LUMVOTI-441260 format. One record per residue (C-alpha): x, y, z; residue in three letters. Coordinates in Angstrom, 1 decimal. Each point is the difference from the previous one (the first is absolute). Layout:
N
@east:X&north:Y&up:Z&rest:ALA;
...
! end
This chain:
118
@east:0.1&north:0.2&up:0.0&rest:UNK;
@east:1.3&north:3.1&up:-1.0&rest:UNK;
@east:0.9&north:2.8&up:2.8&rest:UNK;
@east:-2.7&north:2.6&up:-0.9&rest:UNK;
@east:2.4&north:2.7&up:0.8&rest:UNK;
@east:2.3&north:-0.8&up:-2.9&rest:UNK;
@east:-0.6&north:-0.2&up:-4.0&rest:UNK;
@east:-0.3&north:-2.9&up:-1.8&rest:UNK;
@east:2.6&north:0.5&up:-2.4&rest:UNK;
@east:3.3&north:-1.9&up:-0.2&rest:UNK;
@east:3.0&north:2.3&up:1.1&rest:UNK;
@east:1.2&north:-0.5&up:-4.0&rest:UNK;
@east:-3.5&north:1.1&up:-1.0&rest:UNK;
@east:0.7&north:2.8&up:-3.0&rest:UNK;
@east:-2.6&north:2.6&up:1.2&rest:UNK;
@east:0.1&north:4.0&up:0.0&rest:UNK;
@east:0.5&north:1.1&up:3.6&rest:UNK;
@east:-2.8&north:2.6&up:-0.5&rest:UNK;
@east:-2.2&north:-2.9&up:-0.6&rest:UNK;
@east:-0.3&north:-0.7&up:3.8&rest:UNK;
@east:2.2&north:-3.4&up:-0.7&rest:UNK;
@east:2.6&north:-1.1&up:2.4&rest:UNK;
@east:2.3&north:-3.0&up:0.8&rest:UNK;
@east:-1.2&north:-2.3&up:2.7&rest:UNK;
@east:2.1&north:1.3&up:2.9&rest:UNK;
@east:-1.9&north:3.4&up:-0.4&rest:UNK;
@east:-3.6&north:0.8&up:1.5&rest:UNK;
@east:-2.6&north:0.8&up:-2.9&rest:UNK;
@east:-0.7&north:3.8&up:-1.2&rest:UNK;
@east:-2.6&north:1.7&up:-1.7&rest:UNK;
@east:0.5&north:1.6&up:-3.1&rest:UNK;
@east:-2.2&north:3.0&up:-0.2&rest:UNK;
@east:0.9&north:3.0&up:-2.3&rest:UNK;
@east:0.9&north:3.3&up:1.9&rest:UNK;
@east:-3.0&north:1.3&up:-1.2&rest:UNK;
@east:-1.8&north:-2.9&up:2.1&rest:UNK;
@east:2.0&north:0.9&up:3.0&rest:UNK;
@east:-0.3&north:3.3&up:-0.2&rest:UNK;
@east:-4.0&north:-0.4&up:-0.1&rest:UNK;
@east:0.0&north:-2.6&up:2.7&rest:UNK;
@east:2.2&north:2.3&up:2.5&rest:UNK;
@east:-2.2&north:3.3&up:-0.9&rest:UNK;
@east:-3.1&north:-2.1&up:1.1&rest:UNK;
@east:1.8&north:-1.2&up:2.9&rest:UNK;
@east:1.3&north:3.5&up:1.2&rest:UNK;
@east:-3.6&north:1.3&up:-0.3&rest:UNK;
@east:-1.4&north:-3.2&up:2.1&rest:UNK;
@east:2.8&north:1.4&up:2.6&rest:UNK;
@east:-1.2&north:3.0&up:0.1&rest:UNK;
@east:-3.5&north:-1.2&up:0.4&rest:UNK;
@east:1.0&north:-2.2&up:3.0&rest:UNK;
@east:1.7&north:2.9&up:1.6&rest:UNK;
@east:-3.3&north:2.1&up:-0.5&rest:UNK;
@east:-2.0&north:-2.5&up:1.5&rest:UNK;
@east:2.4&north:-0.3&up:3.0&rest:UNK;
@east:-0.6&north:3.8&up:0.3&rest:UNK;
@east:-3.7&north:-0.3&up:0.0&rest:UNK;
@east:0.2&north:-2.4&up:2.7&rest:UNK;
@east:2.2&north:1.8&up:2.0&rest:UNK;
@east:-2.3&north:3.1&up:-0.5&rest:UNK;
@east:-3.2&north:-1.9&up:1.3&rest:UNK;
@east:-1.5&north:0.0&up:-3.7&rest:UNK;
@east:-3.5&north:-1.2&up:-0.4&rest:UNK;
@east:0.3&north:-3.9&up:-0.4&rest:UNK;
@east:-2.0&north:-0.2&up:-3.2&rest:UNK;
@east:2.2&north:2.8&up:-1.7&rest:UNK;
@east:3.1&north:-2.3&up:1.1&rest:UNK;
@east:-1.3&north:-3.3&up:-1.2&rest:UNK;
@east:-0.9&north:1.7&up:-3.5&rest:UNK;
@east:3.5&north:0.8&up:-0.1&rest:UNK;
@east:1.6&north:-3.4&up:0.8&rest:UNK;
@east:-2.8&north:-1.1&up:-2.5&rest:UNK;
@east:1.8&north:1.8&up:-2.7&rest:UNK;
@east:3.3&north:-1.2&up:1.1&rest:UNK;
@east:-1.0&north:-3.8&up:-0.6&rest:UNK;
@east:-1.2&north:0.8&up:-3.3&rest:UNK;
@east:3.3&north:2.2&up:-0.7&rest:UNK;
@east:1.9&north:-3.3&up:1.1&rest:UNK;
@east:-2.4&north:-2.2&up:-2.0&rest:UNK;
@east:0.8&north:2.3&up:-3.2&rest:UNK;
@east:4.0&north:-0.5&up:0.7&rest:UNK;
@east:-0.6&north:-3.9&up:0.4&rest:UNK;
@east:-2.1&north:-0.3&up:-3.0&rest:UNK;
@east:2.7&north:1.9&up:-2.0&rest:UNK;
@east:2.8&north:-2.2&up:1.4&rest:UNK;
@east:-1.9&north:-3.1&up:-0.5&rest:UNK;
@east:-0.7&north:0.7&up:-3.7&rest:UNK;
@east:3.6&north:0.6&up:-0.4&rest:UNK;
@east:0.8&north:-3.1&up:1.6&rest:UNK;
@east:-2.3&north:-2.1&up:-2.0&rest:UNK;
@east:1.3&north:1.4&up:-3.4&rest:UNK;
@east:3.6&north:-0.2&up:0.4&rest:UNK;
@east:1.1&north:-2.3&up:3.2&rest:UNK;
@east:-2.9&north:-2.5&up:-0.4&rest:UNK;
@east:0.1&north:-0.6&up:-3.8&rest:UNK;
@east:4.0&north:0.2&up:0.2&rest:UNK;
@east:-0.1&north:-3.3&up:2.3&rest:UNK;
@east:-2.4&north:-1.6&up:-1.6&rest:UNK;
@east:1.4&north:0.2&up:-3.3&rest:UNK;
@east:3.5&north:-1.6&up:1.8&rest:UNK;
@east:-2.5&north:-3.0&up:1.2&rest:UNK;
@east:-0.6&north:1.7&up:3.5&rest:UNK;
@east:-3.4&north:-1.1&up:0.7&rest:UNK;
@east:0.7&north:0.5&up:4.1&rest:UNK;
@east:-0.3&north:3.6&up:-0.7&rest:UNK;
@east:-4.1&north:-0.6&up:-0.5&rest:UNK;
@east:-0.2&north:-1.3&up:3.4&rest:UNK;
@east:1.9&north:3.1&up:1.4&rest:UNK;
@east:-2.1&north:2.4&up:-2.0&rest:UNK;
@east:-3.3&north:-2.0&up:1.5&rest:UNK;
@east:1.0&north:0.7&up:3.7&rest:UNK;
@east:1.3&north:3.4&up:-0.8&rest:UNK;
@east:-3.4&north:1.1&up:-1.7&rest:UNK;
@east:-1.7&north:-1.7&up:3.1&rest:UNK;
@east:1.8&north:2.0&up:2.3&rest:UNK;
@east:-0.9&north:3.0&up:-1.9&rest:UNK;
@east:-3.4&north:-0.5&up:0.2&rest:UNK;
@east:-0.4&north:-0.4&up:3.6&rest:UNK;
! end
């Protein structure tokens, strides 16, 4: 059984580094474009600000319903980040691993989707 923290590639595999491939001694890495990374980081920075805002609302004893609405907005924003990551993961990492014959990635993906849907 393959260690899920490592690539399924052999160390001699002829794959470009930017495709996220690595030798068997290195952890797997994602291979998002710089544009995707920037988009994700920007979204997360906004979410971080929203969380600080909610903390401030609680410290100021703001009405509970207003705080709960802000929390709902944060959850929605986090779900958006998750959807973007999931889409990119399925279109790149999952497809790549299936093409290499690694069907274990499907079980990994199902576990991840189940966690996201809780």
